[in-house]
Backbone and ligand atoms as CSV (ligand in chain L), in Angstrom:
chain,resi,resn,atom,element,x,y,z
A,1,MET,N,N,-33.600,0.750,13.689
A,1,MET,CA,C,-32.465,0.807,13.110
A,1,MET,C,C,-31.427,1.610,14.165
A,2,ASN,N,N,-30.129,1.028,14.268
A,2,ASN,CA,C,-29.342,1.730,15.142
A,2,ASN,C,C,-28.389,2.532,14.359
A,3,ARG,N,N,-28.519,3.721,14.603
A,3,ARG,CA,C,-27.836,4.844,13.617
A,3,ARG,C,C,-26.508,4.987,13.882
A,4,SER,N,N,-26.106,4.861,15.147
A,4,SER,CA,C,-24.691,4.933,15.485
A,4,SER,C,C,-23.903,3.783,14.892
A,5,GLY,N,N,-24.521,2.582,14.991
A,5,GLY,CA,C,-23.979,1.369,14.573
A,5,GLY,C,C,-23.739,1.705,12.940
A,6,GLN,N,N,-24.667,2.148,12.347
A,6,GLN,CA,C,-24.624,2.173,10.762
A,6,GLN,C,C,-23.253,3.119,10.555
A,7,GLY,N,N,-23.164,4.150,11.456
A,7,GLY,CA,C,-22.117,5.179,11.087
A,7,GLY,C,C,-20.884,4.312,11.318
A,8,LEU,N,N,-20.820,3.328,12.392
A,8,LEU,CA,C,-19.510,2.943,12.449
A,8,LEU,C,C,-19.132,2.017,11.214
A,9,TYR,N,N,-20.031,1.321,10.885
A,9,TYR,CA,C,-19.799,0.342,9.713
A,9,TYR,C,C,-19.418,1.379,8.417
A,10,TRP,N,N,-20.089,2.519,8.284
A,10,TRP,CA,C,-19.738,3.499,7.175
A,10,TRP,C,C,-18.095,3.807,7.227
A,11,GLN,N,N,-17.937,4.291,8.528
A,11,GLN,CA,C,-16.589,4.829,8.835
A,11,GLN,C,C,-15.529,3.724,8.495
A,12,ALA,N,N,-15.725,2.567,9.070
A,12,ALA,CA,C,-14.764,1.290,8.870
A,12,ALA,C,C,-14.773,1.002,7.241
A,13,GLY,N,N,-15.856,1.122,6.595
A,13,GLY,CA,C,-15.710,0.846,5.125
A,13,GLY,C,C,-14.966,1.917,4.490
A,14,LEU,N,N,-15.142,3.096,4.854
A,14,LEU,CA,C,-14.383,4.172,4.164
A,14,LEU,C,C,-12.902,4.034,4.350
A,15,ALA,N,N,-12.482,3.615,5.662
A,15,ALA,CA,C,-11.174,3.457,6.076
A,15,ALA,C,C,-10.456,2.356,5.175
A,16,VAL,N,N,-11.314,1.485,4.994
A,16,VAL,CA,C,-10.840,0.260,4.089
A,16,VAL,C,C,-10.663,0.773,2.603
A,17,ALA,N,N,-11.748,1.491,1.989
A,17,ALA,CA,C,-11.870,1.943,0.920
A,17,ALA,C,C,-10.462,2.724,0.514
A,18,LEU,N,N,-10.319,4.018,1.474
A,18,LEU,CA,C,-9.087,4.897,1.302
A,18,LEU,C,C,-7.656,4.022,1.439
A,19,LEU,N,N,-7.876,3.088,2.321
A,19,LEU,CA,C,-6.428,2.207,2.361
A,19,LEU,C,C,-6.271,1.422,0.845
A,20,MET,N,N,-7.249,1.005,0.363
A,20,MET,CA,C,-6.924,0.144,-0.610
A,20,MET,C,C,-6.674,1.127,-2.166
A,21,ALA,N,N,-7.384,2.548,-2.054
A,21,ALA,CA,C,-7.261,3.330,-2.897
A,21,ALA,C,C,-5.699,3.837,-3.015
A,22,THR,N,N,-5.289,3.922,-1.888
A,22,THR,CA,C,-3.705,4.472,-1.717
A,22,THR,C,C,-2.807,3.413,-2.292
A,23,ALA,N,N,-3.137,2.227,-1.728
A,23,ALA,CA,C,-2.253,0.963,-2.128
A,23,ALA,C,C,-2.428,0.893,-3.569
A,24,GLY,N,N,-3.451,0.959,-4.031
A,24,GLY,CA,C,-3.517,0.633,-5.613
A,24,GLY,C,C,-3.014,1.775,-6.358
A,25,ALA,N,N,-3.439,3.055,-5.973
A,25,ALA,CA,C,-2.627,4.207,-6.866
A,25,ALA,C,C,-1.403,4.204,-6.810
A,26,THR,N,N,-0.567,3.830,-5.911
A,26,THR,CA,C,0.971,3.900,-5.680
A,26,THR,C,C,1.549,2.528,-5.614
A,27,ALA,N,N,0.959,1.421,-5.774
A,27,ALA,CA,C,1.830,0.278,-5.821
A,27,ALA,C,C,3.090,0.150,-6.412
A,28,GLY,N,N,4.219,-0.213,-5.684
A,28,GLY,CA,C,5.422,-0.488,-6.330
A,28,GLY,C,C,6.125,0.971,-6.640
A,29,ALA,N,N,5.572,2.284,-6.449
A,29,ALA,CA,C,6.147,3.412,-6.520
A,29,ALA,C,C,7.077,3.633,-5.356
A,30,PRO,N,N,8.242,4.094,-5.558
A,30,PRO,CA,C,9.132,4.173,-4.460
A,30,PRO,C,C,8.381,5.024,-3.075
A,31,GLU,N,N,7.483,5.886,-3.191
A,31,GLU,CA,C,7.088,6.540,-2.039
A,31,GLU,C,C,6.503,5.450,-1.364
A,32,THR,N,N,5.636,4.631,-1.991
A,32,THR,CA,C,4.901,3.502,-1.198
A,32,THR,C,C,5.943,2.589,-0.456
A,33,GLU,N,N,7.236,2.354,-1.112
A,33,GLU,CA,C,8.285,1.528,-0.285
A,33,GLU,C,C,8.685,2.047,0.611
A,34,SER,N,N,9.108,3.616,0.599
A,34,SER,CA,C,9.627,4.295,1.595
A,34,SER,C,C,8.610,4.493,2.800
A,35,GLU,N,N,7.307,4.586,2.472
A,35,GLU,CA,C,6.371,4.767,3.657
A,35,GLU,C,C,6.200,3.461,4.103
A,36,LEU,N,N,6.372,2.318,3.565
A,36,LEU,CA,C,6.189,0.856,4.013
A,36,LEU,C,C,7.345,0.924,5.049
A,37,ALA,N,N,8.490,1.190,4.838
A,37,ALA,CA,C,9.691,1.103,5.251
A,37,ALA,C,C,9.593,1.762,6.563
A,38,ASN,N,N,9.098,2.996,6.691
A,38,ASN,CA,C,8.674,3.881,7.728
A,38,ASN,C,C,7.830,3.112,8.718
A,39,PHE,N,N,6.879,2.487,8.239
A,39,PHE,CA,C,5.767,1.618,8.959
A,39,PHE,C,C,6.379,0.521,9.872
A,40,VAL,N,N,7.422,-0.143,9.098
A,40,VAL,CA,C,8.044,-1.261,9.692
A,40,VAL,C,C,8.988,-0.605,10.831
A,41,ILE,N,N,9.787,0.508,10.557
A,41,ILE,CA,C,10.640,0.930,11.562
A,41,ILE,C,C,9.479,1.366,12.729
A,42,GLN,N,N,8.765,2.052,12.515
A,42,GLN,CA,C,7.854,2.733,13.675
A,42,GLN,C,C,6.924,1.629,14.283
A,43,ASP,N,N,6.241,1.033,13.454
A,43,ASP,CA,C,5.062,0.126,14.067
A,43,ASP,C,C,5.800,-1.145,14.708
A,44,CYS,N,N,6.484,-1.927,13.768
A,44,CYS,CA,C,6.964,-3.238,14.119
A,44,CYS,C,C,8.151,-2.987,15.127
A,45,GLY,N,N,8.659,-1.941,14.660
A,45,GLY,CA,C,9.956,-1.300,15.712
A,45,GLY,C,C,9.458,-1.050,16.956
A,46,SER,N,N,8.211,-0.628,17.369
A,46,SER,CA,C,7.897,-0.391,18.527
A,46,SER,C,C,7.835,-1.559,19.402
A,47,CYS,N,N,7.673,-2.720,18.846
A,47,CYS,CA,C,8.092,-3.792,19.880
A,47,CYS,C,C,9.231,-4.716,19.382
A,48,HIS,N,N,9.597,-4.484,18.220
A,48,HIS,CA,C,10.927,-5.494,17.733
A,48,HIS,C,C,12.333,-4.569,17.814
A,49,GLY,N,N,12.041,-3.282,18.221
A,49,GLY,CA,C,13.175,-2.562,18.525
A,49,GLY,C,C,13.261,-1.624,16.970
A,50,LEU,N,N,13.796,-0.372,17.063
A,50,LEU,CA,C,13.984,0.359,15.927
A,50,LEU,C,C,15.062,-0.010,14.987
A,51,LYS,N,N,15.848,-0.757,15.605
A,51,LYS,CA,C,16.972,-1.587,14.411
A,51,LYS,C,C,16.513,-2.959,14.636
A,52,LEU,N,N,15.383,-3.423,14.789
A,52,LEU,CA,C,14.764,-4.648,14.953
A,52,LEU,C,C,15.776,-5.818,15.677
A,53,LYS,N,N,16.454,-4.893,16.406
A,53,LYS,CA,C,17.490,-6.106,17.484
A,53,LYS,C,C,16.789,-6.594,18.525
A,54,GLY,N,N,15.301,-6.359,18.634
A,54,GLY,CA,C,14.495,-7.001,19.496
A,54,GLY,C,C,14.181,-5.949,20.941
A,55,GLY,N,N,13.034,-6.014,21.422
A,55,GLY,CA,C,12.449,-5.453,22.619
A,55,GLY,C,C,11.598,-6.166,23.303
A,56,LEU,N,N,10.252,-5.779,23.201
A,56,LEU,CA,C,9.234,-6.745,23.886
A,56,LEU,C,C,9.227,-7.787,22.882
A,57,GLY,N,N,9.365,-7.686,21.442
A,57,GLY,CA,C,9.197,-8.734,20.556
A,57,GLY,C,C,10.646,-9.287,20.179
A,58,PRO,N,N,10.899,-10.514,19.799
A,58,PRO,CA,C,12.244,-10.991,19.355
A,58,PRO,C,C,12.997,-10.086,18.262
A,59,PRO,N,N,14.448,-10.040,18.091
A,59,PRO,CA,C,14.900,-9.366,17.096
A,59,PRO,C,C,14.460,-9.990,15.734
A,60,LEU,N,N,14.754,-9.061,14.684
A,60,LEU,CA,C,14.144,-9.684,13.299
A,60,LEU,C,C,15.267,-9.461,12.380
A,61,ARG,N,N,16.501,-9.308,12.828
A,61,ARG,CA,C,17.561,-9.130,11.875
A,61,ARG,C,C,17.604,-10.411,11.055
A,62,PRO,N,N,18.115,-10.510,9.770
A,62,PRO,CA,C,18.246,-11.692,8.911
A,62,PRO,C,C,18.805,-12.793,9.507
A,63,GLU,N,N,19.768,-12.794,10.555
A,63,GLU,CA,C,20.575,-13.897,11.215
A,63,GLU,C,C,19.561,-14.381,12.194
A,64,ASP,N,N,18.742,-13.508,12.823
A,64,ASP,CA,C,17.639,-13.894,13.841
A,64,ASP,C,C,16.510,-14.879,13.541
A,65,ILE,N,N,16.174,-14.586,11.961
A,65,ILE,CA,C,14.814,-15.439,11.398
A,65,ILE,C,C,15.368,-15.967,10.281
A,66,GLU,N,N,16.880,-16.574,10.403
A,66,GLU,CA,C,17.469,-17.505,9.347
A,66,GLU,C,C,16.617,-18.746,9.242
A,67,ALA,N,N,16.038,-19.374,10.458
A,67,ALA,CA,C,15.367,-20.515,10.419
A,67,ALA,C,C,13.943,-20.522,9.686
A,68,LEU,N,N,13.410,-18.889,9.561
A,68,LEU,CA,C,11.960,-18.967,8.854
A,68,LEU,C,C,12.099,-18.755,7.637
A,69,PRO,N,N,11.626,-19.497,6.664
A,69,PRO,CA,C,11.556,-19.208,5.134
A,69,PRO,C,C,10.719,-17.873,4.959
A,70,GLU,N,N,10.993,-17.431,3.961
A,70,GLU,CA,C,10.204,-15.890,3.699
A,70,GLU,C,C,8.640,-16.325,3.927
A,71,ALA,N,N,8.105,-17.278,3.392
A,71,ALA,CA,C,6.645,-17.568,3.306
A,71,ALA,C,C,6.361,-17.709,4.855
A,72,ALA,N,N,7.195,-18.284,5.959
A,72,ALA,CA,C,6.612,-18.346,7.134
A,72,ALA,C,C,6.752,-16.994,7.824
A,73,VAL,N,N,7.696,-16.163,7.532
A,73,VAL,CA,C,7.515,-14.929,8.168
A,73,VAL,C,C,6.374,-13.991,7.635
A,74,ALA,N,N,5.966,-14.152,6.379
A,74,ALA,CA,C,4.742,-13.541,5.891
A,74,ALA,C,C,3.581,-14.136,6.779
A,75,ALA,N,N,3.529,-15.442,6.988
A,75,ALA,CA,C,2.364,-16.141,7.750
A,75,ALA,C,C,2.334,-15.474,9.066
A,76,ILE,N,N,3.398,-15.121,9.810
A,76,ILE,CA,C,3.478,-14.887,11.127
A,76,ILE,C,C,2.887,-13.201,10.892
A,77,ILE,N,N,3.494,-12.684,10.115
A,77,ILE,CA,C,2.991,-11.123,9.995
A,77,ILE,C,C,1.425,-11.049,9.684
A,78,ARG,N,N,1.072,-11.972,8.645
A,78,ARG,CA,C,-0.472,-12.148,8.293
A,78,ARG,C,C,-1.197,-12.554,9.616
A,79,GLN,N,N,-0.865,-13.385,10.197
A,79,GLN,CA,C,-1.847,-14.087,11.211
A,79,GLN,C,C,-1.500,-13.893,12.767
A,80,GLY,N,N,-0.209,-13.225,13.003
A,80,GLY,CA,C,0.382,-13.021,14.325
A,80,GLY,C,C,0.796,-13.970,14.824
A,81,VAL,N,N,1.059,-13.856,16.326
A,81,VAL,CA,C,1.217,-15.415,16.991
A,81,VAL,C,C,0.235,-15.385,18.241
A,82,PRO,N,N,-0.755,-16.173,17.885
A,82,PRO,CA,C,-1.954,-16.325,19.024
A,82,PRO,C,C,-1.475,-16.394,20.290
A,83,GLY,N,N,-1.896,-15.795,21.395
A,83,GLY,CA,C,-1.345,-16.020,22.608
A,83,GLY,C,C,-0.199,-15.166,23.134
A,84,THR,N,N,0.379,-14.315,22.230
A,84,THR,CA,C,1.492,-13.523,22.340
A,84,THR,C,C,1.515,-12.295,21.851
A,85,ALA,N,N,2.057,-11.046,22.358
A,85,ALA,CA,C,1.923,-9.700,21.779
A,85,ALA,C,C,1.903,-9.448,20.284
A,86,MET,N,N,2.200,-10.364,19.605
A,86,MET,CA,C,2.516,-10.142,18.247
A,86,MET,C,C,0.989,-10.314,17.510
A,87,PRO,N,N,0.712,-9.135,17.077
A,87,PRO,CA,C,-0.819,-9.059,16.348
A,87,PRO,C,C,-0.729,-9.412,15.104
A,88,PRO,N,N,-1.962,-9.881,14.503
A,88,PRO,CA,C,-2.333,-10.149,13.134
A,88,PRO,C,C,-2.413,-8.675,12.255
A,89,TRP,N,N,-1.729,-8.939,11.293
A,89,TRP,CA,C,-1.620,-7.569,10.534
A,89,TRP,C,C,-2.538,-7.638,9.184
A,90,LYS,N,N,-2.988,-8.499,8.867
A,90,LYS,CA,C,-3.874,-8.752,7.493
A,90,LYS,C,C,-4.855,-7.745,7.166
A,91,ALA,N,N,-5.406,-7.288,8.749
A,91,ALA,CA,C,-6.542,-6.285,8.248
A,91,ALA,C,C,-5.938,-4.967,8.058
A,92,LEU,N,N,-4.850,-4.623,8.094
A,92,LEU,CA,C,-4.089,-3.323,8.032
A,92,LEU,C,C,-3.237,-3.362,6.748
A,93,LEU,N,N,-2.511,-4.638,6.383
A,93,LEU,CA,C,-1.532,-4.532,5.181
A,93,LEU,C,C,-2.315,-5.305,4.133
A,94,THR,N,N,-1.833,-5.024,2.963
A,94,THR,CA,C,-2.242,-5.667,1.793
A,94,THR,C,C,-1.151,-7.023,1.729
A,95,GLU,N,N,-1.747,-8.068,0.849
A,95,GLU,CA,C,-1.034,-9.239,0.804
A,95,GLU,C,C,0.482,-8.747,0.419
A,96,GLN,N,N,0.330,-8.077,-0.863
A,96,GLN,CA,C,1.711,-7.465,-1.463
A,96,GLN,C,C,2.678,-6.771,-0.400
A,97,GLU,N,N,1.819,-5.899,0.419
A,97,GLU,CA,C,2.722,-5.266,1.410
A,97,GLU,C,C,3.375,-6.221,2.442
A,98,ILE,N,N,2.676,-7.328,2.936
A,98,ILE,CA,C,3.299,-8.326,4.049
A,98,ILE,C,C,4.246,-9.224,2.939
A,99,LEU,N,N,4.188,-9.413,1.798
A,99,LEU,CA,C,5.198,-10.180,1.186
A,99,LEU,C,C,6.665,-9.324,1.020
A,100,TRP,N,N,6.179,-8.089,0.714
A,100,TRP,CA,C,7.641,-7.007,0.616
A,100,TRP,C,C,7.942,-6.781,2.013
A,101,ILE,N,N,7.395,-6.687,2.975
A,101,ILE,CA,C,7.963,-6.557,4.273
A,101,ILE,C,C,8.931,-7.875,4.602
A,102,SER,N,N,8.272,-9.016,4.470
A,102,SER,CA,C,8.884,-10.436,4.636
A,102,SER,C,C,10.302,-10.515,3.866
A,103,ARG,N,N,10.378,-9.773,2.670
A,103,ARG,CA,C,11.622,-10.159,1.924
A,103,ARG,C,C,12.557,-9.122,2.471
A,104,GLN,N,N,11.922,-7.831,2.957
A,104,GLN,CA,C,13.120,-6.872,3.437
A,104,GLN,C,C,13.497,-7.657,4.711
A,105,LEU,N,N,12.938,-8.013,5.546
A,105,LEU,CA,C,13.210,-8.649,6.882
A,105,LEU,C,C,14.272,-9.713,6.574
A,106,LYS,N,N,13.960,-10.451,5.372
A,106,LYS,CA,C,14.898,-11.615,5.342
A,106,LYS,C,C,16.369,-11.067,4.702
A,107,SER,N,N,16.044,-10.036,3.831
A,107,SER,CA,C,17.393,-9.230,3.281
A,107,SER,C,C,18.363,-8.352,4.364
A,108,GLY,N,N,17.396,-7.922,5.328
A,108,GLY,CA,C,18.029,-7.197,5.981
A,108,GLY,C,C,18.185,-5.573,5.473
A,109,ALA,N,N,17.525,-5.268,4.367
A,109,ALA,CA,C,17.530,-4.018,3.641
A,109,ALA,C,C,17.216,-2.803,4.394
A,110,LEU,N,N,16.158,-3.107,5.407
A,110,LEU,CA,C,15.690,-1.870,6.075
A,110,LEU,C,C,16.685,-1.535,7.196
A,111,ILE,N,N,17.525,-2.227,7.438
A,111,ILE,CA,C,18.528,-1.833,8.612
A,111,ILE,C,C,20.069,-1.833,8.240
A,112,ALA,N,N,20.154,-2.312,6.858
A,112,ALA,CA,C,21.527,-2.218,6.581
A,112,ALA,C,C,22.337,-0.915,6.435
A,113,PRO,N,N,21.719,-0.116,6.170
A,113,PRO,CA,C,22.597,1.079,6.203
A,113,PRO,C,C,23.236,1.580,7.660
A,114,GLU,N,N,22.656,1.064,8.746
A,114,GLU,CA,C,22.925,1.665,9.855
A,114,GLU,C,C,23.559,0.355,10.826
A,115,SER,N,N,23.593,-0.659,10.204
A,115,SER,CA,C,23.775,-1.988,10.969
A,115,SER,C,C,25.190,-1.920,11.769
A,116,ASP,N,N,26.205,-1.115,11.238
A,116,ASP,CA,C,27.489,-1.054,11.785
A,116,ASP,C,C,27.340,-0.084,13.102
A,117,THR,N,N,26.488,0.613,13.131
A,117,THR,CA,C,26.490,2.046,14.072
A,117,THR,C,C,26.166,1.550,15.351
A,118,PHE,N,N,25.033,0.422,15.161
A,118,PHE,CA,C,24.209,0.299,16.257
A,118,PHE,C,C,24.581,-0.848,17.009
L,1,HEC,C1,C,2.585,-5.208,20.200
L,1,HEC,C2,C,4.132,-5.833,19.808
L,1,HEC,C3,C,4.385,-6.176,18.465
L,1,HEC,C4,C,4.198,-5.461,17.334
L,1,HEC,C5,C,3.602,-4.183,17.129
L,1,HEC,C6,C,4.943,-6.328,16.247
L,1,HEC,N1,N,5.343,-7.587,16.920
L,1,HEC,FE1,FE,6.016,-9.031,16.022
L,1,HEC,N2,N,6.230,-10.154,17.463
L,1,HEC,C7,C,5.774,-9.577,18.812
L,1,HEC,C8,C,6.189,-10.808,19.797
L,1,HEC,C9,C,5.856,-10.653,21.404
L,1,HEC,C10,C,6.459,-11.953,19.021
L,1,HEC,C11,C,6.968,-13.156,19.611
L,1,HEC,C12,C,5.954,-14.250,19.378
L,1,HEC,C13,C,6.261,-15.512,20.113
L,1,HEC,O1,O,6.557,-15.763,21.259
L,1,HEC,O2,O,6.427,-16.406,19.094
L,1,HEC,C14,C,6.727,-11.520,17.727
L,1,HEC,C15,C,6.958,-12.402,16.695
L,1,HEC,C16,C,7.377,-11.929,15.366
L,1,HEC,C17,C,8.048,-12.679,14.307
L,1,HEC,C18,C,8.555,-14.010,14.293
L,1,HEC,C19,C,9.961,-13.961,14.803
L,1,HEC,C20,C,10.668,-15.382,15.385
L,1,HEC,O3,O,11.805,-15.321,15.487
L,1,HEC,O4,O,9.741,-16.164,15.639
L,1,HEC,C21,C,8.053,-11.771,13.067
L,1,HEC,C22,C,8.648,-12.216,11.827
L,1,HEC,C23,C,7.358,-10.603,13.650
L,1,HEC,N3,N,6.826,-10.565,14.831
L,1,HEC,C24,C,7.290,-9.629,12.592
L,1,HEC,C25,C,6.342,-8.242,12.783
L,1,HEC,C26,C,6.214,-7.346,11.873
L,1,HEC,C27,C,6.834,-7.387,10.512
L,1,HEC,C28,C,5.743,-6.294,12.328
L,1,HEC,C29,C,5.174,-5.235,11.883
L,1,HEC,C30,C,4.206,-5.218,10.857
L,1,HEC,C31,C,5.409,-6.676,14.075
L,1,HEC,N4,N,6.216,-8.144,14.087
L,1,HEC,C32,C,4.835,-6.232,14.873
L,1,HEC,C33,C,5.431,-8.541,19.014
L,1,HEC,C34,C,5.054,-7.413,18.070
């Protein structure tokens, strides 16, 4: 038996269990949504720009993704864009979180408060 291999599996399993517990416990609660909003700004923003106006990745303001239906945005977040820097997020985000982010991107809600100042 490979003990270090088992340890890795155990750690990965624990991380997934913790993620699921966190998501399940607070699903729909405002803290979850502000945490998720933070995640989009920090993590997605590292490539797409803190105001989602683009960087390494293309801009993600509502006018930029007008041609993509919400379901297409969700599919891109879920699967990434193979052969580009856009990674798949399905291992990190729940389906609910992916759909929530897609809706926010389409509505511009995450960037609306500062959209005039940048
Ligand atoms: C490591 C850099 C990187 C990160 C992090 C990243 N993206 Fe991307 N993303 C890209 C690149 C590059 C593309 C362009 C892919 C292509 O050429 O079609 C892209 C494309 C997209 C598109 C399609 C845009 C369009 O107009 O076709 C969406 C939607 C998107 N990303 C959402 C997200 C979301 C939401 C997150 C956070 C969960 C995220 N991305 C994180 C690099 C990144």
